[in-house]
BADOKE-942660 format. One record per residue (C-alpha): y, x, z. Coordinates in steps of 0.1 Angstrom, whole numbers, padded with zeros to 4 digits, always signed. Layout:
// residues N
YXZ/...
END
This chain:
// residues 145
-0174+0069+0066/-0163+0041+0045/-0182+0008+0043/-0192+0004+0007/-0195-0033+0012/-0157-0037+0016/-0147-0018-0015/-0126-0040-0038/-0141-0040-0071/-0109-0053-0090/-0095-0029-0116/-0058-0022-0109/-0038-0017-0142/-0058-0002-0171/-0063+0032-0188/-0028+0033-0203/-0010+0022-0171/-0031+0025-0140/-0009+0006-0116/-0006-0031-0107/+0021-0050-0089/+0012-0081-0066/+0033-0107-0049/+0016-0127-0022/+0040-0155-0015/+0035-0191-0002/+0050-0204-0035/+0022-0185-0055/-0007-0188-0031/-0024-0218-0015/-0017-0210+0019/-0032-0173+0020/-0033-0165+0056/-0043-0129+0054/-0052-0099+0033/-0089-0094+0041/-0101-0060+0051/-0109-0039+0021/-0105-0005+0004/-0101+0009-0031/-0098+0042-0048/-0061+0036-0055/-0031+0043-0032/-0010+0013-0021/+0024+0006-0010/+0027-0028+0008/+0060-0043+0016/+0065-0072+0040/+0089-0098+0025/+0092-0122+0054/+0081-0123+0090/+0059-0098+0109/+0025-0087+0099/-0002-0070+0119/-0015-0043+0096/-0048-0024+0098/-0048+0012+0085/-0082+0028+0088/-0089+0023+0125/-0052+0020+0136/-0032-0013+0139/+0005-0016+0136/+0031-0042+0131/+0054-0043+0100/+0084-0064+0098/+0105-0079+0069/+0118-0053+0047/+0093-0025+0059/+0068-0008+0037/+0033+0005+0047/+0014+0032+0028/-0024+0030+0023/-0041+0061+0012/-0069+0061-0014/-0102+0051+0001/-0086+0038+0033/-0097+0006+0049/-0068-0019+0052/-0059-0054+0060/-0030-0076+0069/-0024-0108+0089/+0010-0126+0095/+0019-0133+0131/+0031-0166+0144/+0008-0186+0120/+0030-0180+0091/+0018-0176+0055/+0015-0141+0042/+0048-0131+0023/+0044-0096+0009/+0043-0075-0022/+0022-0045-0032/+0020-0017-0058/-0015-0003-0063/-0018+0028-0083/-0041+0057-0092/-0030+0089-0074/-0030+0106-0107/+0003+0086-0115/+0021+0110-0091/+0011+0143-0108/-0005+0161-0138/-0037+0181-0141/-0053+0202-0115/-0028+0230-0121/+0002+0209-0115/+0022+0220-0084/+0028+0184-0073/-0010+0178-0073/-0017+0210-0053/+0010+0208-0028/+0013+0170-0022/-0012+0146-0038/-0045+0167-0031/-0034+0173+0005/-0028+0136+0011/-0061+0125-0005/-0078+0151+0015/-0063+0139+0048/-0045+0173+0053/-0010+0159+0047/+0000+0126+0061/+0030+0107+0046/+0051+0084+0066/+0030+0054+0073/+0058+0028+0077/+0091+0030+0058/+0118+0013+0077/+0153+0003+0064/+0180+0024+0078/+0177+0061+0071/+0192+0071+0038/+0159+0086+0024/+0140+0054+0035/+0165+0031+0020/+0161+0049-0013/+0123+0045-0012/+0124+0009-0003/+0149+0004-0032/+0126+0023-0056/+0097-0002-0046/+0120-0032-0053/+0128-0018-0087/+0091-0013-0095/+0083-0049-0086/
END
């Protein structure tokens, strides 16, 4: 059960391009010390730019280090706090799941997107530099940003 009070009401993107990119860096923020616990209907890719961050994903907690990317599913409660009293330094791409597929007859929707949204298929939670496929995913994220 998702706490409706923690739903983020901000619209990410618009009808023509339902995606938004965010940079949370000390140079842009005024000492933002954490990403408060919230959820939204969109999926999110969250990449740590510097330091180490304690991340909440649903009821799980993990650490993500500089260069690592975390996946948050649609409707999933999430938050992030930098460790060692550092300012938050990260980037995020927030997008409608429909960006990944076509209509209900699309094979990508049936085989991958719908099962992820339904909690039946679990993508890698943290993408770490090193493995060829993971390096490619991280490079794609950087190009989007």
